N, C-alpha and C positions, 0 to 999 in steps of 0.2 A: 345695336342686334347683337353685335359680338360682346355688348357690355352693358348687359340692364343694370340699372340700380334698381329701385324699387318699384316702379311699374313693371313688375311681371308678364301678367297678359298683355298689356299692350305691347311691352318691348317684343314679345312671343310674336306677336304678330306683325310686327314690325321690323331694333338691339340697339461774380463781383457783387457786393453790398449795394456801390451804387447804381447796378444794373439793377439789383436784386435786392431792393431796399426793404428792410423793415420800419416799421414805428416804434417808439418806446414798449417795451414790453408791459401787459396789461395783466394782472393776476386775479382781477377779480372780472365778472362777467358783465359785459356792458349793458345797460336798461337797453328795453325794448323786448325782443322775442322771448320766448320760453327757450329756458337752456338744458342743455345736458346734467346730469346727475351721476356721480359713481361713486361706489362706495369706499372703493380702494385706490380712488383716483382724484386731482386735483387736476382743472381744465384753465390755461394760461389763450386770452385770445389777442390776437396780433394780425397784421398783415403783413405780404409782400407786394410787388408792383413788377408785371414784366416790360419787356421793351416797347409796347405798344401802349402803356398808361394803364393796364387795368389793374386795379386795388383790389387785389385777392384777400379774404377770408383766410384765418388760417388759426389751427386750435391744437393744441399743443398741452399733453397731459404728462402730470409728473406722477410716480407712485406715492400715494399718502403714508408718512413719516419717514420715505427714505433719506439717506444721508450720504451726501459725497456724490460723487456722478455715477450715473446709471446707463445702460445700455439703450437704444431707442429703435423704433419701429418708426418707419416713412412709409405711408400708403401711398399709393400711385392708384388712383380710383377707374371707375368704368368709363362707358362711352355716355350714357344717358347721362342730361341737364339733373337727373336729383339730386342732393344736397348729400354731402359727406356727414352733417350733422345727425344726431338721433337725439332729439329732444323726450322725445315719445316712445322712446326705450328700443325693442327688439322686434322693430314694424316690419322686416322681413330677414332674410338669410343672412344677407352681405352686413347688415347693421347687427345683425347676431355675432358675429365673426369679431366684426371691428370693435364691440363693446366687450366683447369676452377677454379678446387682448389686454384691452385697455385695463380691465379690471382683475385681471387672474394673472397676468404675468409677468408681472413686478419689472417692465419696461416702462422707460416715456415712450408717449407715441407722435406724431406732427401728421396732421392731414392741412391737406390746401383747397380751398372751394374751388370750381372752376369759375372761369370768368361770366359774369353777369347770375350767378347762380346765388341764392340765399343772401347774405348780406353784402357779397362781392361786387365791386362798381366796374363800369367801363363797358364794354362787348357784351352784346345780349350772347348768352350761350348758345343759341338757335342761329348765331352769324359768327360765334367765335371759329376759328380753323385750329387743325390739331398742333400748330406750330406754336400757337400762341398759348395753347392749354399744356404743351409739354415746357415750355420756359416759366409757366405759373411752376410746377412740378420741378424744376431746378432752381427757382429761386426759393422756394421753401426748403430744397436739400441743403442749398448753400447756407443759408441764414441759420441754421440749427444751430451753428456754434456760437452763436451770442447767447444762447442759456446754459448757464453755469452747471445747471444739474444735469445734461446728456454729455455722455463720453463720447466725442466726435470721433474715436478710434474703434467704437463697436456700434455701426449701424448696420440694421437689418429692413430691408425694402418688400414691401409686399404689395403686390400688383394683383389686381383685382379684375379680374374681364378683360376688357380693352387694356387696360394697366398690367395686368400680368401678361400681356407679350410685348411690349415696350418699357416696361420697368426698367431694364440697363442701362436704356437712354439717357434716365435720369441723372446720377452721377455724371458729370460733364467731362470730368479731367480725369489724367490719371491718379490725381493725388484723392479725388474725390471717389474714385472706383477703390481705392486702398481701404478706404475708411468702412466700406461695406463688409459686414461677416457673415452675411447670408440673404439670399433670395426666397422668398415665397410667391408662388404663382397660384391664383386662386382663378381656374376657369379661364386661362390666357391662350396665346395663339404663338406661332411662331412662322406660319406659309405666307405667302405674299395675298394681299387682300383681295386680290381676282379671284386666286385659288378658293379662299373663304367665302365669297360671294355663290361661288359654283356651288361649294357643299352645301351650303345654307339653304338655299334655293332649292335644292332637289331633296333636301328632308323639309324643306316648308309645303312643297306641291306635294308630295308623298302624304305626309302628315295632314294634308287638308284635304285628304280621298279623293285625289285624282287619280283615274287610272295608270298603270305601269305604261300603257300606250301616249297615253297626254301626258305625263313628266319627263318622256322622253323627247316629245316634240318641242314642249315648254325649256328644255334644257338647251334646245338646237338654238330656239329662239335667245335663251339667256347667253349661249355661246356668242353669240353677235353682238347685244345689248353690254355686257359688261368690259369685254375689251374696247370697246368704241368710247364709254365714258372712261374708265380708269387709266388705261394706256394712252389712248389717242387724245382723250380732253376733249370731246364734244358733249354738249348737253343734251339730257334727256329729251326735252322738247326736239331738238335737232334730230335726233335718233327713232324717234317717235314717227316724228313726221316722215321718215323714210322708210319704216317697217312698222306699222301699227300695232303688228303683234309685241312690238317691244315696251310698247306704253301698257299694252294690256298686262303684261306680267310684272309689271314695276311695283315694289312692295306697299309705294305710297300712294297708289291710286294717280287721283289727278295732280297732286301736288309734286313738281317736276324738278323741283329744285332744293328740295333737301331729302335726307333719308334717316329713318329712325330719331329724327329733330334735330339731326346736325346737316350743315350745309356741304354741297356735293364735294367743294374743294377739300374738306375735313379729311373723306376717303382717298381723293386722290393723293394727298400727301401721305395717308399710312400706305399704299401701294408703292411707294417710293422708298418706305424703308427695307433694309435689309435686316430682319430681325434675328437670321440666323447668324449671321457675323456679328450682331449686339453679344447674343449668349455665347458666343464662342469665346468671347473674351472673360467669361466667370469662371472661375475656379475654386469657388467655396461653396459650404454649404447650402443646399437649395431644395426645397419641399414643391413638387408639382400636385396641386390636387383640380381633380374633377369629377362631376358627380354621374352616377352611371346613365342618369335619363336628361342629361345638358345635350338638346338637341341644336343648341345653339353652336357653341363647340365642340369639336370633333376630341376623339379620346387620343386621336394619334399626334396632336398638336404638343400637348404636356411630354409623352413619352418620346418626342423628337427633342424637345428642351433637355430633357436629362438624359440623352443621348449624347449631345453634344457637349454637355457639363461634363459627362463622366469619360468622354473622350481626353478632356484636360485634365482633371483628377478622378480616379478611379472612386467608386462609390459616393462621391458627393451631392451625388444629386438623387432624391427619392421621389417616385412616384406613387402616389394615392388615389385610388378611384373610392368613391366614398358610394355605397350600395343605396339604390332606390333613392338617389336625390337629383334636383335639376341644377340650372346653370346658377342660380344662386341661393343653391343648397338646402332648400325646402324639399319636403318630402312628399315623392309621388309614388301612384302606384304601377304607372306605366309609363313609357315613352309619348302615347298620344295625352297621358293626363299632363304629363309635362306641358306640355304642345298648347294645350287647352287651358292650362294654369289650375289645375285643380288640384291644389297642393293641401298636405295635410300640414302636422304641426312640425316646428324645427326642432331637430333631434341635437341635445345637447353633444352629443358623442362627437358630431365634425367640429363644433368648436375646440373639443378636448384636443383634437389630433394636432391644431397649431398651437394650442397652450401649450402642450405637452413637448412640440419640437421646441418650442421658445427656451422650454427649462430647461430640455436639453443642451441647449446651446450653451445656459449659465446654470449649471446643476448644483453650484453652492449657494442659489440664493434661493430660500423658500418662497410658493407663491403668495400673495397677500392673503392674509386671514388664517395663515397656519398658526396654531398654538404653539408657543415655545416648548421645546423638548424640556421633559421630567428630567432633573438632575438625578 
């Protein structure tokens, strides 16, 4: 829920090289599935492996016609098990953002598929916990240095939805942190996961048409359910047996082993994170984006991240709220429409904010497709 991929409506109803080994770089698409095509970028396909033996597909793009080393954008993805590969074009708002950064920013980019997603091998995504997913991103970040066209001293990290919260955890060491020249958090979070569940459940109950009195009654049940699970580590089945009302408000109904397609342990690990501490280490330019009608993540979270960073370095962080957009930056007429998934067309102006921000970090390089200046 906190990080929907492409299934907006479903999600709205639910949300060292030895250690990080890469295979030999491949410059052409492997045979089999349909592949992405870009006007101004070439795609390289490779693999990384986490400590659990999951072999994860990676996608690395290089600006077409670029010479020498170029800065790179490293993507940290959402919560759902949707692929980060978009062979069919801009099928959702997040895909539009990713594809336009690839094609319009003049930066190299790196994406890492989750365990069990797409061509990735090993643990099935619906069984993989957060730590194994984080290790996959850390593997991809660590191994960017093998690509000669990527400038290892100019890396930008873009976290999307769930990834927009834990993005600062991807660079593991002080040396890797020093390579990051900027962060972008798109629909991210920073509070504890327990707070997130309280906030999203109140919105879910309200937007689903419950009366104000019923919402408060349900929140009293939620106040019992979520601490028992996230903090005390009890199973949902056990909690529901003790208090049947807790089972009645559980978002997944009869499925007491998963939430939003991920195992319960995934969220218990999220609850243990201290994202405020992670963002407190950030002192580089950071863009925080939030959709006006995002009912999944609060407006307060990205503003909190901005305040944390600006306390380290004045004006380093910028908060931008995109009008009439939801969690995935599709357009909606209202918060209720966003909840029901009644989306409009994607507005290119949303992606333009991101592309322009990247150009501001590298003002001397014109975007791809720009005609040469007239002598």
